[in-house]
DOTIVO-44365 format. One record per residue (C-alpha): x, y, z. Coordinates in steps of 0.25 Angstrom, whole numbers, plus 2048, in hexadecimal, padded with zeros to 3 digits. Layout:
% DOTIVO-44365
GUNU/u/v/w
GUNU/X/Y/Z;
...
This chain:
% DOTIVO-44365
GUNU/u/v/w
GUNU/4D3/87E/C94;
GUNU/4CB/885/C89;
GUNU/4D6/881/C7E;
GUNU/4D6/873/C83;
GUNU/4C6/872/C82;
GUNU/4C7/878/C74;
GUNU/4D1/86E/C6F;
GUNU/4C8/863/C75;
GUNU/4BC/868/C6E;
GUNU/4C3/869/C61;
GUNU/4C8/85B/C62;
GUNU/4BA/856/C66;
GUNU/4B3/85D/C5B;
GUNU/4BD/859/C51;
GUNU/4BC/84A/C55;
GUNU/4AD/84A/C55;
GUNU/4AA/851/C48;
GUNU/4AA/845/C3F;
GUNU/4A5/83B/C49;
GUNU/497/83F/C4B;
GUNU/48E/833/C4D;
GUNU/47F/830/C4D;
GUNU/47D/838/C41;
GUNU/472/835/C36;
GUNU/477/82B/C2C;
GUNU/46E/830/C20;
GUNU/475/83D/C1E;
GUNU/47A/840/C10;
GUNU/487/83B/C0D;
GUNU/494/842/C08;
GUNU/492/83A/BFB;
GUNU/484/840/BF9;
GUNU/48A/84E/BFA;
GUNU/496/84B/BF1;
GUNU/48C/846/BE7;
GUNU/484/852/BE7;
GUNU/490/85B/BE6;
GUNU/494/853/BD9;
GUNU/486/854/BD4;
GUNU/487/863/BD6;
GUNU/494/864/BCF;
GUNU/48F/85D/BC3;
GUNU/484/868/BC1;
GUNU/48E/873/BC2;
GUNU/493/87A/BB5;
GUNU/4A1/878/BB0;
GUNU/4AB/880/BB7;
GUNU/4A2/884/BC3;
GUNU/4A3/885/BD2;
GUNU/498/884/BDC;
GUNU/498/88A/BEA;
GUNU/48E/886/BF5;
GUNU/48E/88D/C02;
GUNU/488/888/C10;
GUNU/47C/88F/C15;
GUNU/47E/89A/C1F;
GUNU/47B/898/C2E;
GUNU/46E/8A0/C33;
GUNU/46C/8A7/C40;
GUNU/460/8A1/C48;
GUNU/461/8AB/C54;
GUNU/46D/8B4/C58;
GUNU/479/8AA/C59;
GUNU/471/89E/C56;
GUNU/470/898/C48;
GUNU/465/890/C41;
GUNU/469/881/C3F;
GUNU/472/882/C33;
GUNU/46D/87D/C26;
GUNU/477/87A/C1B;
GUNU/475/87F/C0C;
GUNU/46E/873/C07;
GUNU/476/874/BFA;
GUNU/483/873/C02;
GUNU/47E/868/C0A;
GUNU/47A/860/BFE;
GUNU/487/861/BF8;
GUNU/490/85F/C04;
GUNU/489/85B/C11;
GUNU/48F/867/C18;
GUNU/486/86C/C23;
GUNU/48E/877/C29;
GUNU/48E/887/C26;
GUNU/499/88E/C1F;
GUNU/49B/885/C14;
GUNU/49E/886/C05;
GUNU/49E/87B/BFB;
GUNU/4A5/87D/BED;
GUNU/4A3/874/BE2;
GUNU/4AB/875/BD5;
GUNU/4A7/86F/BC8;
GUNU/4B5/86B/BC5;
GUNU/4C1/866/BCD;
GUNU/4C9/871/BD3;
GUNU/4D8/86F/BD4;
GUNU/4E0/863/BCF;
GUNU/4E4/855/BD4;
GUNU/4E1/850/BE2;
GUNU/4DD/85E/BE7;
GUNU/4D3/860/BDC;
GUNU/4C5/863/BE2;
GUNU/4B7/867/BDD;
GUNU/4B0/86B/BEA;
GUNU/4B4/871/BF7;
GUNU/4AC/873/C04;
GUNU/4AF/87F/C0D;
GUNU/4AB/87C/C1C;
GUNU/4AB/882/C29;
GUNU/4B8/881/C32;
GUNU/4B7/878/C3E;
GUNU/4B6/87F/C4B;
GUNU/4B6/877/C57;
GUNU/4B1/883/C60;
GUNU/4A5/886/C57;
GUNU/4A2/877/C55;
GUNU/49F/876/C64;
GUNU/494/880/C62;
GUNU/48F/87D/C54;
GUNU/492/86F/C51;
GUNU/49D/867/C49;
GUNU/4A2/86C/C3C;
GUNU/4A8/864/C31;
GUNU/4B4/86C/C2D;
GUNU/4BD/869/C22;
GUNU/4C0/85B/C26;
GUNU/4B2/858/C2A;
GUNU/4AC/85C/C1D;
GUNU/4B6/854/C15;
GUNU/4B3/847/C1D;
GUNU/4A4/849/C20;
GUNU/4A0/84F/C13;
GUNU/4AA/849/C09;
GUNU/4AF/855/C03;
GUNU/4BD/855/BFF;
GUNU/4C1/864/BFF;
GUNU/4BC/86B/C0B;
GUNU/4C1/878/C10;
GUNU/4BE/882/C1C;
GUNU/4B6/88E/C18;
GUNU/4C1/897/C1C;
GUNU/4C9/891/C10;
GUNU/4BF/896/C06;
GUNU/4C3/8A4/C04;
GUNU/4D1/8A0/C00;
GUNU/4CD/894/BF8;
GUNU/4D2/895/BEA;
GUNU/4C5/897/BE2;
GUNU/4C1/8A1/BD7;
GUNU/4B2/8A0/BD4;
GUNU/4B4/8A9/BC8;
GUNU/4BC/89E/BC1;
GUNU/4B0/894/BC1;
GUNU/4A5/894/BB6;
GUNU/49A/895/BC0;
GUNU/499/897/BCF;
GUNU/48D/88F/BD4;
GUNU/488/894/BE1;
GUNU/47B/89A/BE8;
GUNU/47B/8A9/BEB;
GUNU/484/8AD/BF6;
GUNU/47B/8B0/C02;
GUNU/47C/8BE/C08;
GUNU/476/8BB/C16;
GUNU/481/8B2/C1C;
GUNU/487/8B6/C29;
GUNU/496/8B6/C2C;
GUNU/49F/8B2/C37;
GUNU/4AA/8BB/C31;
GUNU/4B3/8AF/C30;
GUNU/4B4/8B0/C21;
GUNU/4B1/8A1/C1F;
GUNU/4A3/89F/C24;
GUNU/498/89F/C19;
GUNU/499/8AE/C17;
GUNU/4A8/8AD/C15;
GUNU/4A6/8A2/C0B;
GUNU/49C/8AA/C03;
GUNU/4A5/8B6/C03;
GUNU/4B1/8AE/BFF;
GUNU/4A9/8A8/BF4;
GUNU/4A5/8B6/BEF;
GUNU/4B3/8BA/BEF;
GUNU/4B7/8AE/BE7;
GUNU/4AD/8B2/BDC;
GUNU/49F/8AD/BE1;
GUNU/494/8B5/BDB;
GUNU/487/8AE/BDB;
GUNU/47F/8BA/BD6;
GUNU/483/8C5/BCD;
GUNU/475/8CB/BCD;
GUNU/46E/8C9/BDB;
GUNU/467/8BC/BD5;
GUNU/461/8C1/BC8;
GUNU/469/8B8/BC0;
GUNU/465/8AC/BC8;
GUNU/457/8B0/BC7;
GUNU/458/8B1/BB8;
GUNU/45D/8A3/BB8;
GUNU/451/89F/BC0;
GUNU/447/8A5/BB6;
GUNU/44F/89F/BAA;
GUNU/44E/891/BB0;
GUNU/440/891/BB5;
GUNU/438/89A/BAB;
GUNU/436/89B/B9C;
GUNU/42F/8A7/B94;
GUNU/421/8A1/B96;
GUNU/421/8A1/BA5;
GUNU/42B/8AC/BA8;
GUNU/41F/8B5/BAB;
GUNU/41D/8AD/BB8;
GUNU/42B/8B2/BBD;
GUNU/42B/8C1/BB8;
GUNU/423/8C7/BC4;
GUNU/42C/8C1/BCE;
GUNU/438/8C3/BC6;
GUNU/435/8D2/BC5;
GUNU/433/8D3/BD4;
GUNU/441/8CD/BD6;
GUNU/447/8D7/BCC;
GUNU/441/8E2/BD3;
GUNU/446/8DD/BE1;
GUNU/454/8DB/BDC;
GUNU/458/8E7/BD4;
GUNU/465/8E1/BCF;
GUNU/45D/8D7/BC7;
GUNU/459/8E1/BBD;
GUNU/467/8E0/BB8;
GUNU/466/8D2/BB4;
GUNU/465/8D1/BA5;
GUNU/461/8C2/BA5;
GUNU/456/8C3/BAF;
GUNU/44F/8CF/BA9;
GUNU/450/8CA/B9B;
GUNU/44A/8BD/B9F;
GUNU/43E/8C4/BA6;
GUNU/43C/8CE/B9B;
GUNU/43C/8C3/B90;
GUNU/432/8C7/B85;
GUNU/431/8B9/B7F;
GUNU/436/8AB/B80;
GUNU/442/8AD/B77;
GUNU/448/8B8/B7F;
GUNU/445/8B1/B8C;
GUNU/44C/8A4/B87;
GUNU/458/8AC/B82;
GUNU/459/8B3/B90;
GUNU/457/8A6/B97;
GUNU/461/89E/B8F;
GUNU/46C/8A9/B93;
GUNU/468/8A8/BA2;
GUNU/469/899/BA2;
GUNU/476/899/B9A;
GUNU/47D/8A0/BA6;
GUNU/477/89B/BB3;
GUNU/47C/8A2/BC0;
GUNU/484/89A/BCA;
GUNU/478/89B/BD4;
GUNU/46F/895/BC9;
GUNU/478/88A/BC6;
GUNU/47A/887/BD5;
GUNU/46B/886/BD7;
GUNU/468/87E/BCB;
GUNU/473/873/BCF;
GUNU/46D/873/BDD;
GUNU/45F/871/BD8;
GUNU/463/867/BCF;
GUNU/46A/85E/BD9;
GUNU/461/860/BE5;
GUNU/453/85E/BDE;
GUNU/457/850/BDC;
GUNU/459/848/BE9;
GUNU/464/83D/BEA;
GUNU/460/830/BF1;
GUNU/468/835/BFD;
GUNU/45F/842/BFE;
GUNU/452/83A/BFC;
GUNU/456/831/C08;
GUNU/456/83E/C10;
GUNU/44A/844/C0A;
GUNU/442/838/C0C;
GUNU/446/838/C1B;
GUNU/443/846/C1C;
GUNU/435/845/C16;
GUNU/431/839/C1E;
GUNU/435/83F/C2B;
GUNU/42D/84B/C28;
GUNU/421/843/C24;
GUNU/422/83B/C31;
GUNU/422/848/C38;
GUNU/416/84D/C32;
GUNU/40F/83F/C34;
GUNU/413/840/C43;
GUNU/40E/84F/C44;
GUNU/401/84A/C3E;
GUNU/3FF/840/C49;
GUNU/403/84A/C54;
GUNU/3FA/856/C4F;
GUNU/3EF/85B/C59;
GUNU/3E7/868/C5A;
GUNU/3EF/86D/C66;
GUNU/3FD/86B/C5F;
GUNU/405/877/C5B;
GUNU/40B/87A/C4D;
GUNU/419/879/C54;
GUNU/416/86C/C5B;
GUNU/412/866/C4D;
GUNU/41F/86B/C48;
GUNU/427/865/C53;
GUNU/422/857/C50;
GUNU/428/858/C42;
GUNU/435/85D/C48;
GUNU/436/851/C52;
GUNU/433/847/C47;
GUNU/43D/84D/C3E;
GUNU/448/84C/C48;
GUNU/444/83E/C4D;
GUNU/446/839/C3F;
GUNU/454/840/C3E;
GUNU/450/84C/C36;
GUNU/459/859/C39;
GUNU/44C/862/C3A;
GUNU/442/868/C30;
GUNU/445/86C/C22;
GUNU/43E/879/C23;
GUNU/437/881/C2E;
GUNU/42B/879/C32;
GUNU/41D/87D/C2F;
GUNU/412/879/C38;
GUNU/406/882/C36;
GUNU/3F8/880/C3B;
GUNU/3EC/887/C35;
GUNU/3EF/895/C2F;
GUNU/3FE/892/C31;
GUNU/3FD/886/C28;
GUNU/3F9/890/C1D;
GUNU/407/897/C1E;
GUNU/410/890/C15;
GUNU/41D/892/C1D;
GUNU/417/893/C2B;
GUNU/422/890/C34;
GUNU/41E/896/C42;
GUNU/417/88A/C46;
GUNU/412/891/C53;
GUNU/403/88E/C53;
GUNU/400/887/C60;
GUNU/3F3/87F/C5C;
GUNU/3EF/877/C50;
GUNU/3E1/875/C53;
GUNU/3D9/86F/C48;
GUNU/3E1/877/C3D;
GUNU/3EA/871/C32;
GUNU/3F9/870/C36;
GUNU/402/872/C2A;
GUNU/410/86C/C2D;
GUNU/41A/86E/C22;
GUNU/426/868/C2A;
GUNU/431/85E/C25;
GUNU/43E/859/C29;
GUNU/44D/85B/C24;
GUNU/454/84F/C25;
GUNU/463/84F/C22;
GUNU/461/85C/C1A;
GUNU/455/858/C12;
GUNU/448/85E/C14;
GUNU/43A/858/C12;
GUNU/42E/861/C11;
GUNU/421/85B/C16;
GUNU/413/862/C19;
GUNU/407/85C/C20;
GUNU/3FA/863/C24;
GUNU/3F3/85D/C30;
GUNU/3E6/861/C38;
GUNU/3E9/865/C46;
GUNU/3DE/85D/C4C;
GUNU/3E1/851/C43;
GUNU/3D5/852/C3A;
GUNU/3D3/85B/C2D;
GUNU/3C7/864/C2D;
GUNU/3BF/863/C1F;
GUNU/3C5/870/C1A;
GUNU/3D3/86C/C1F;
GUNU/3D1/85E/C18;
GUNU/3CD/865/C0B;
GUNU/3D9/86D/C0A;
GUNU/3E2/862/C0E;
GUNU/3DC/858/C04;
GUNU/3DE/863/BF9;
GUNU/3ED/865/BFD;
GUNU/3EF/855/BFD;
GUNU/3E8/854/BF0;
GUNU/3F1/85E/BEA;
GUNU/3FE/858/BF0;
GUNU/3FA/84A/BEC;
GUNU/3F8/84E/BDD;
GUNU/405/856/BDD;
GUNU/40D/84A/BE3;
GUNU/407/841/BD8;
GUNU/40F/84A/BCE;
GUNU/41C/848/BD5;
GUNU/424/83F/BCC;
GUNU/431/840/BC3;
GUNU/42D/849/BB7;
GUNU/423/851/BBF;
GUNU/425/85F/BC2;
GUNU/423/869/BCE;
GUNU/419/871/BC5;
GUNU/410/865/BC3;
GUNU/410/862/BD2;
GUNU/40D/871/BD5;
GUNU/402/872/BCB;
GUNU/3FB/866/BCF;
GUNU/3FB/86A/BDE;
GUNU/3F6/878/BDB;
GUNU/3EB/872/BD2;
GUNU/3E5/869/BDC;
GUNU/3E6/874/BE7;
GUNU/3DF/87E/BDE;
GUNU/3D4/874/BDA;
GUNU/3D2/870/BE8;
GUNU/3D1/87F/BEE;
GUNU/3C7/882/BE3;
GUNU/3BF/876/BE7;
GUNU/3BF/87A/BF5;
GUNU/3BB/889/BF2;
GUNU/3C8/88F/BF7;
GUNU/3CC/894/BEA;
GUNU/3C5/897/BDD;
GUNU/3D0/897/BD3;
GUNU/3DC/88D/BD1;
GUNU/3E5/899/BD1;
GUNU/3E2/89C/BDF;
GUNU/3E8/890/BE4;
GUNU/3F5/897/BE8;
GUNU/3ED/89F/BF3;
GUNU/3ED/892/BFB;
GUNU/3F8/88A/BF4;
GUNU/404/895/BF3;
GUNU/410/88B/BF2;
GUNU/416/881/BE9;
GUNU/413/872/BEA;
GUNU/421/86C/BE9;
GUNU/430/86F/BEC;
GUNU/43D/867/BEE;
GUNU/441/862/BFB;
GUNU/44F/85D/C00;
GUNU/45B/865/C06;
GUNU/451/871/C06;
GUNU/443/870/C09;
GUNU/441/877/BFC;
GUNU/44C/870/BF5;
GUNU/454/874/BE9;
GUNU/44F/86F/BDB;
GUNU/44A/873/BCD;
GUNU/43B/874/BCD;
GUNU/439/86D/BC0;
GUNU/436/85E/BBD;
GUNU/435/854/BC8;
GUNU/440/84A/BC9;
GUNU/442/83D/BD0;
GUNU/449/83F/BDE;
GUNU/443/84D/BE0;
GUNU/43C/84F/BED;
GUNU/431/85A/BED;
GUNU/426/85E/BF6;
GUNU/417/85E/BF2;
GUNU/410/868/BFB;
GUNU/403/86E/BF6;
GUNU/3FB/876/C01;
GUNU/3EF/87F/C03;
GUNU/3F0/88B/C0D;
GUNU/3E3/893/C10;
GUNU/3E6/89E/C1A;
GUNU/3DB/8A6/C22;
GUNU/3D4/8B0/C1A;
GUNU/3D6/8A9/C0D;
GUNU/3CB/8AC/C02;
GUNU/3C4/89F/C05;
GUNU/3BA/898/C0F;
GUNU/3BF/89A/C1D;
GUNU/3BE/88B/C20;
GUNU/3CB/88A/C18;
GUNU/3D3/894/C1F;
GUNU/3E0/890/C26;
GUNU/3E1/883/C1F;
GUNU/3EF/880/C1B;
GUNU/3F3/873/C15;
GUNU/400/86E/C0E;
GUNU/404/860/C0B;
GUNU/412/85E/C07;
GUNU/41A/852/C04;
GUNU/428/84E/BFF;
GUNU/428/847/BF2;
GUNU/433/840/BEB;
GUNU/433/83F/BDC;
GUNU/436/832/BD7;
GUNU/438/82C/BC9;
GUNU/42A/825/BCA;
GUNU/422/830/BD2;
GUNU/424/835/BE0;
GUNU/426/831/BEF;
GUNU/420/839/BFA;
GUNU/42B/839/C05;
GUNU/422/83F/C0F;
GUNU/417/835/C0E;
GUNU/418/831/C1D;
GUNU/410/83E/C20;
GUNU/401/83C/C1D;
GUNU/3FB/844/C12;
GUNU/3EC/841/C10;
GUNU/3E3/848/C1A;
GUNU/3DE/83A/C1F;
GUNU/3EC/835/C22;
GUNU/3EF/843/C29;
GUNU/3E3/841/C32;
GUNU/3E6/832/C35;
GUNU/3F5/836/C38;
GUNU/3F0/841/C42;
GUNU/3E7/837/C49;
GUNU/3F3/82E/C4C;
GUNU/3FA/82F/C5A;
GUNU/407/837/C5B;
GUNU/412/836/C66;
GUNU/413/845/C65;
GUNU/405/846/C6A;
GUNU/409/840/C77;
GUNU/415/849/C7A;
GUNU/412/851/C87;
GUNU/41B/85C/C8B;
GUNU/41A/865/C97;
GUNU/412/872/C95;
GUNU/41A/87F/C95;
């Protein structure tokens, strides 16, 4: 009977794997992922090979895992969403004739017994038909796969992770990584010192190297092996620009495989394709609508967690899979903690509620923040800080255009905030602005909420945040009337050829509009559940 049941389940799973219905129609297509692989290949050095591993599974509690989240790079290049995967991209064709290939994907084996518990797996045939990749093998085939990494000019890969658990099968993610090392994968000869030297050479010149020296010396002290890296020490100890440029040129002439990998990924992912922009637009709009709805529902007796729940409902109502990062719903003093995630205060009262919450839609995360008074009306002090942050954001957004820069956006936001804090008597010197504005103004968004990219000039089809803020915790050296006021306003901004587009515009920004939205009726206010 058990054997018969097993056969039945096997047939059922096999027949149903590729016939799922009622799935979203706006997922990225195999053509998109194929195009991204080809773009990646075009940026690879001659004679090189790239290895992109899946992310590991992580334990939530005892024998329960966190919801699995794929390595965004592997998803970007393949669409594969399962653990224990490895993509290999070759710069040049391998083999000859009809059997030649320039990429191969290793995937988990199909296992009907496990699929009853953990869901469908693509397997080899499913990956071929669903992902459109011609050469797909099972992970167990990788150790015997004919591949000598030492025969390639460059092996492009991220550093091998050392905290990956194993099921001891030999062909899970741990087994794939071990097999790659046996084949010659060595992503770091010096515990990361060479990669750090590459970073300094790419981002600093002799005139501003002093800005990195103190931090660099701390890293060297922490990692004793870094003292043996000649390039890093020579770069940091350069006595003049001539010696610095000589060392810099030597470093850049021979970049590490990890540096090449990061540079390719940043180059590709900082510019969004039309398909990606469609998904980011939806994610940003969903997030903005959730913020607008939470403004309508807010009331003094609401808790931080109830405010968070409104966002979760709206996100999933519109088809988002969840949130792009742990939601921040902080009232009063909690709003002055940049990454406050407990969300356990049970009343808002008349304090400001800072909500940094955004959706993830088909892998793409928005990043939107609004700050709302718990009773729907700003006090004079709350309004003054809010207006200051709004002015800084508005001025910074005005600089968002092709040809602009992150540095100019940051400088403008900091300037407005420092001038305003001096005017309000909260600080005396512009240099003190960092006491109440301790973070940057902008970052990329996309497959990661802090997405990959080079922080240089702004280009069309980049999507960035603009998020100035002021946070004044209790016992700050200013008048007590300002204590526990935390304000951040954050929007997602698309850079265009002629300027910019605010993708999260459906969430009110001006204080007058926030108060107006808070006065509107919300269906969430009429929800009545039994008392516990």
